[in-house]
Steps between C-alpha positions, in 0.01 A plus 500: 500500500528828299742590239829306473823658381642315205828547310768744621444742788807731523621629834606854398796692641402815687641778296719755679647836419884537528449632848320193614147643508221307330444588135136467437536648149684190385212255584304572182807398292543186699141403448524563127814291474332208681199510274728504191669185629171326546490526881143547620546559876736675743578410857606830657692589812621149562854382544613613146321832563701563818168518679646457852748785429219742419298709742125433525436830329725399215333162463154671491621727228660222292188280526272797397724581202513148370120457512460839324717411207417127476177546309280199407788287360731481804381362839677629810563291804616712797725354757396637837720297743675688782635432852217712642153361462351852512703598198406187317137580550551863385669372187231239430217745552669743254559218246122434509432874459715525185342189361785266506429156352633323811706555810780288643701485813809329622551393862653768721870432488602643839265363768392188329183289546579201718244270333275472196196618702676828591592556133141444393372747762751762379391452136135492593516844654682635195255352254210629697625861450454442121179296527383379162848512339676171433779437753820309424747387762852575383718200594872603496684329776839625369399847604258451786649190671140368524491151337181327618357254252262694282270208465448525875443875468233459238321233694494717811413824312236361261212577731653795683599736215187547285694670217801261491579440136826313515875543556791667326733208546864612496665187640655173380283251682322357192330226704338762714404703193326193349328423828365858498378450141308194595300644788122503431551397140723799406301761696800733547692697239865401541724763341846361449779733611834350396592614146793257483266211571195593289511189296470295826204708601332450164548126521320507827208696359583863567313739277630833619846612606637804679854604445759780480673386177170532315570872497778461241496137387135426437571361147694214647215391724233548233698257281546265796125494576401459136746223443380322817132526394591359165675203654841619363702436819839538329424865410336560839813371676731712274301817588523405871875463461518849352309627802735315737809634331361863502399479869831336591697781335285773667518336851874455488580834346620739777349254749156654495200414281275807535754780421625300205146425367395860542803607295398259236168687472699801389650295219152425357396868514300502825702684757379414845781684672710391805425261779462609861754431782601264636517370143789646297475625152740383227795727424542637147774249437278220620215616279729483201633160597141371534404630158807338354418162652138515389606581142784242485270224625211614281271473805357857467401431139347167598314663788355752260401233244746626244 
């Protein structure tokens, strides 16, 4: 097993210009902001990055720019999942070319694999296009509708995908997560993908976590991890409660998490622009109402460690 990702891995938003075109110039500022917040890796073009709403050409450009600005202190994991296997392979080969630290792919969400074996074959072909680069399966049933037990996937894939490193596990089945961790004495790197349940993941042995709120609320999670490691469960639970309150506010505001979270990025000085249709951007009135709620609850200050 090669390098394992530890601590916080942010899933960055894909910056857009006001007209909806990708804003590559903003990526350097995003990377600098992550490093200032103690984040040491970025998972790009995934769900938070609106990867499935970008063209292949845009995704290639975003991946290239992230690896250019990352330097030695920020690892870049490139999500290369797509409905079309040929496009997955193109994205994976490019990620290898630009020296991504790893690649990841979710299951195709339209024509879905009918069994674990078919999913393994799909992932094997993607991974082969980036041979030698660690491959992570991106498990996110809420978006793909594919909910096979990941312990079964790892057992089936272990000898079929030479570069299989682990799973980005964005699901609530903690028993399956732990089963995955136990395979071959912890052979696979299990990256926990639910920010609001991070404390549960840590209790089960997670060492690395990928999340969207790490873009703007990393201080909460650094305190949570430090408290957990020190055996201070009261503080760890309090920090997790802050996370849950913040995520609940964002998810319920205007009925859509991503446009609200992307607006919050503007509040911390990293303007990632609008979201793409069919997502709907907040109105000016909603933006001000969001700012007011964040200030009145103190959650923005808490998120920033103030």
